[in-house]
C-alpha positions, 0 to 999 in steps of 0.5 A, spaced: 473 813 846 471 819 842 475 819 837 476 827 836 478 825 844 483 820 841 486 825 837 488 831 841 490 825 846 494 823 841 497 829 839 497 831 846 502 825 848 507 827 841 507 835 843 510 832 851 514 826 848 517 832 843 518 836 847 521 831 852 526 829 845 529 836 845 530 838 853 534 830 852 538 834 845 539 841 849 541 838 855 544 831 854 547 830 860 542 831 864 541 823 866 532 826 868 532 829 861 534 823 858 530 818 862 523 823 861 523 821 853 524 815 853 520 814 858 514 820 854 518 814 847 512 809 851 505 813 851 504 814 843 507 807 841 502 803 837 499 798 839 499 794 833 507 795 832 509 788 834 515 788 832 518 792 840 523 797 837 521 804 841 521 799 848 528 795 847 530 801 846 527 805 852 530 799 856 538 799 853 537 807 855 534 805 862 540 800 864 545 806 861 544 810 865 543 805 871 551 803 868 551 811 872 548 811 877 546 803 880 541 806 884 537 812 880 530 810 880 526 812 874 532 807 871 531 802 876 523 802 874 524 802 867 528 797 866 523 792 870 519 795 866 521 793 860 525 787 863 520 783 868 513 786 866 514 787 858 514 781 856 509 778 861 504 782 856 509 780 850 506 773 852 500 775 854 499 779 848 498 785 851 502 789 849 
């Protein structure tokens, strides 16, 4: 992968994440904005970060949304990923 393209990609993902952060802060009751923000945080997590702090926070927020709206599809998918798929990736040393 070209270094310049990678830098531009990271800059775009960071801008995307920051935009959703701003939306979720301006619209605190908007569950969709909250979910898009937490999902966008996953796009900028370093593969070298083995603390998995961001992933845990994302899973916790998705679980809170499921408590509010038990059949929310976005929260279902996010929670499924964080609770089932992500630990498998960790086990396989891919996450």
